[in-house]
N, C-alpha and C positions, 0 to 999 in steps of 0.2 A: 554649534556642537550637538551631536545626536544624543538622544536621551539614553540613560542608563536603564536597565531592566526595572531597576528598584524605583525609578522616577516614572515610569510609565503606569497610568492607571490600569487595574486589572480588567476593567471593562472597555478599555481603548482598542481600536482596531490595529492588532500588530502588523498588519499588512501596509498601513500607512506611516509606522514608525520610522523607517530608515530611507535615506536617500539613495539614488542610483551611485552617487559618487562613493558612499560609505560602502555599499554593496560591492563595488568593484575593488575594494581593498581586501575582500576575502580571497582566499587561497584554495578553496575547495574546487572539486571537480566542475561544479557549475559555471565557476568564475575563471577557470583557467583553462579550459578545453578550446575555447575559440577566442580569436582576436578581441581587442577591447572595443571595437566598433559594432560587435555583436550583441544583440540583445537574447540572453539564455533563458528560454522558456522551455527547456527539454527535461532534465534529468529532475527526479523528484526531490528537490531541495526547495525550501520555503525562503521567501525574502522577509524574514521576521527577526527581531531580537530574541533572546531566550526569555522565556517567562520567568517573573522574578523569583519564585520558589525554586526553580531549577538553577538559576545562576547563584542563588544564595547557597544552595546544597554543595555546588562545585567549589565556590569560595571558601566556604567553611572547612571542607575537606582538604584543599590545598593550603589553608592557613596552618592546619596542624600536621600536615604531612600525611594524611590519610591516603595514602596512594598505594596500598599494597594489594593483596589477593582477596577477592571477594568472599564472603561468608554470610549466612543467615538466610532467612527467608521473607525478608522485609519487601522486597520486590513483588513477590507472589501475593503476601498479604495486602499490598497496595493495590494489586490488580484485582484481588477478590472484593475489596472495598468498592473500587471504581465499578466493576462490574454489577454490585448490588444495586448502587445508587444510580447508575446510568441505564443499564439495560434489564434491571429485576432479576438478574440471574444470580441466584443463591447457592448453586451448586458447584461453584469453582473451588474445589478443595486444593488447599495448599500442598498437601502431600501427594497429589497427584500433578504436581508441576516439576520441571527440571529447567535449570538455566541453561540457555544456549548462546553461542556468540552474537548471532542475528537471526532474523526470520529465515533468510534462504538457506542458511548453514544448519538451522534447526530442523527445516523441511528435508534437507539431505539426510541428516542423522535419524529422524523418524522413519524416512523411506527405507534406511538400511534395516531398520528393525522389522519391517513388515514385507518387505520385497527383496528379491534377489537380483544379481546382474542378470540383464536381458529381460527381466520382466516388464510389462507395459505399465505405463502411467498415463491416464487419462486427463485431459485438459480441456477447458472451453475456450476455443480461440474466437477472435484475437484476444491474446492474453499476454501478460508481463514477460518481456524477452528472456529474463533469466531462468524462467521455467525450461525453456528449451535448453538454454546453455548449461545449466547445472544437472538437469536430468541426463543429457547426453554425455556430460564428463563423467557422472557416476554409472554409466553402462545401463541406464534404463531406457526403454523404447517409449517414445512420446506417441501417444494416439489422440487426434484431436476429434473432438466432438463440439462442432461449431455453434456459437450462440444463435439464437432464433429470433424471431420478430420481437421489435423493441428492445433488442440487445439483452434479452433474458435467456435463462437456460432454455435449451430446446429438449424437452425429455425424450423424445423420440430419438433424436441424434444421441442423447446420453445413453439410453438403453441399447440402442444398437452398437455402440461403441462397447458397453459393458459385455453385451452378448458375444461379440466377436472375441473380445480378448479372454473370457472365460472359457470360450471354446478350445483356446490353446492349452487349458489344463494347468496354466501357470498362475502364479500369484498376481494380483492387480490392485493398484491404488487408483484414487481418483483425487488429483490435486485441485481443490476447489479455491477459487480467489473470491474472496467476500469481505468488503465491498469488491466488485469486480474492476480491474485495472487492465485495460484503459478506459472502460466505457464508463465507470462511476456507478454501474447498477448496484443497487442495494437489495439482496435477495430477501424475499418474504418469508415468515415463519412457515407458510404453506409450501413453498417452493423447497425449503431447507429440509422440511419434514419428508417431502416427496423424495429427494434426494437420499434421506436416510433410509427409506423404505425400498428404494431401487438397488441401494448399495447392500443391503441385507439380503435382497431376494438372490443377488449374483456373487455374494461373498466378496465384495470389493472394499478395501478399507479406505475411509475418506480422511484426508489430511487437509485441512482448512488454513489457507493463509489468510489472517484476519488482521493485518498490520494496519489496515486503514480503518479498522473498525471505530475508533472515537471520531472519525473525520466525516460526519454526515451533515446534511442540512438541518437547519432548526426544526423543520417540520417533518424530517424524516426518523424512523426508528430502526437502529440496527439490532439484528438478532444473532446472538452467538449460535454456531452451529450445533455445539455441544449441549445447548439448552433445549432443542427440540426433540420430540419423541422419537425413539429409535436411533439416536446417534451415540448411544453409550459406548459402542466400540471405536469411536472417531478420535481423532487428535486435532488440536488447534495450536496455531503459533502466533503468538501476540507479543507487542511491544509497545512502547511509547514513542518509537522512533519517528514516524511520520507525523503524528499529531502534534507533536512539540518539537520537531525539526532536531533530532538528535542522532542522525545517522553516524556522525563521527565519534559518538560515545557508545560503543558497541554493548548491547545487552538486550536478550529477547527471553521468552518463556515459551517452552513447550507445555501444552495442558492435554492431559489425557481424560477420556471419559472413564466412567467405572469399569467398563469392560476391557479397556486398553491399558489398565494400570500396571499389569504385569510385563506388557511390553515395554512401556516406557522405563519401567524399573531396570530393563537390560540395557539401557543407554549408558556407554562407559563414562565413568566419572570425570575423565580428562576432558570430555566435551565442554564441561563448564568452564574449564580453564581458558576457553578463548573469549570471554566476556570480560569487561573493564570493570573493576571495582567502582571508580568513579562514574563510569556509565551507569552501573546499577543505581547508585546513589542519585543521580540526575533523573532516571526514568522513575524510581520510586517517589521523588518529590513531585514529579509531574503528575503522576497518577493520584497522588495523595492530596495535592495542594494547588494544582494547576488548573482546576477546573473553570474558574473565572475566565482566565487567560485563553482557555480552549473555546469557551462559547464565544468570547469576543472575535477569535478567529473563525469560527463557523458562521458568525453573521458577516464578517468581511467577506467570506467566500460566497455566501448567497448573493451579496452585492456584486460580486466579481462575475458570477454566473450570468446575472441578468445584464450586466454590462457587456460582457462578451456577446451575448445574443443580439443585443441593439447594435454594437458595433459591426457584426457581421451582416446584419440585415441593412445596415447603411453602406457598409463599404465593400462587403464579399457577399452579395445576396445569394450567390449560387452555392456557397458551402453549406453544408448541411449539418446542424448541431443542435443537440437536444440538451438543455442543462440537466445534469444528473443529480442524484440524491446523496451520492457519496464520493469520496477521495477530493483531492484538489486538482484532479485533472480533467481535461476536455478532449473527447475523441471528435475530431472534425473530418467529414466526408468530403473531400477535395475532389472526387472524381469529375463532377461536372465541370471543373475547370479545365480539364485536358492536359494536365500535367504529368500524366504517366503514372506508374506505381509508385514514385518516391516523390511526392510534392515537397517533401522537407528539403530535399536537395536544391530545388529551385528557389524556395524562400530563403534558405541560408545563403546562397550565392546572388540572387538578385535583390533581396530584402535585407539582408544582414540580421535575419531572425533564426535562432536555433530552436528547432522543434524535433520531437522524436519521431523517426521515420516508420509509417505505418507497416512496411513488410516485415519489419522485426519482430512484430506482434503475431506472427503466423497467418494461418489461412483467414481471409477476411480483412487483412490490413492493408492490402494493395490500394493505393489511391487515398489514404487517409494519413492524418498526422495526429500526433498527441500534443496537446498544449499545456503547460503547467500554470494554472490560475493563481498559485500563491504568490502574487506579487503585486505591486501598488496599481491602483487603477489608471495612473499616469502611464506606467510602464506597460500596462495592458493595452491601452489605447494607443500609444506609441507603436506597439508591436502589430497591431492589426492595421494601422495606417502604413506601415512599411510593407506589409503583405499585400495591401490593396495596391500600393503605389507599384509595386513590382510587376504587376500584371499590365500596367499601362504601357 
């Protein structure tokens, strides 16, 4: 019998807690998109049990039928406390937050406040595919500023993009992914301050997707965009969703810098209706009481990053991989294998391993795949073995 969340020690590696048989009983996207013989290492769901404080908050709510409409600021208060403790950020003001359904829909609503249909939004490619999908759907024009050396922000490319879009005399926003998905890059305080300076110079509004903020290596430090000098006019979208595997419990927060508070105040009240009350209870419990579980996860992910590097060196040495400091995702350069623009299709058909196709991430994604590290070492080992065997 699998352990219940309450039975798992807070410092135990949650990536080792569930068997593959148990995981296959799940009915979420990760486990129902492909046939049962496929190992799913694609979408950003983790193979973990709920953290005990989160499970307890949900169970307590269900026990008394507390499943109505959301109210209050407990979620924002929990995030502010987490930010103080983890990042030393003391300026997350609860009154400058707004509840939104999830991070991507929150990004859409914030961009509606500071841009108009047809306006450009700059992104650093390769980047999270929904950036392209949601921006196109809301009639914004995606402008790419490709990442540079070491998969970090290329400030020459970013300034060139800003200069070009501002020359069109329209409003412009910059959708910053921090930590960056799919590369796992954790931007430094100096880089973020440089972003703020450049955005101010060109009159560009910065909207930071910081959904992966809590998920960094144990020796890495996440820096909130709004905490750096010059970022006062920006926005951040945050959530406990990725770090505690709560995608099915919808809730996120939009956070405004001091100079963006009036913009955030214009967000329609009905936007908050898209979040789940039970989701807010779960996210609040995660941020307030789930720190021990999170650190155990981070340690497990550190082990998996090193394991993946060893496995690739042994079985797929031509694949280029650099263990990243953030997210639970791995960006694999498979171009030396000669599998074309979309190696994920080959590994799915021949190896029965589902990975995220690189071309979906925009310019720079061809020949790459994104692999989800948030699984057991046994599943990770089996997946790399299948990928290697598929090439024989």
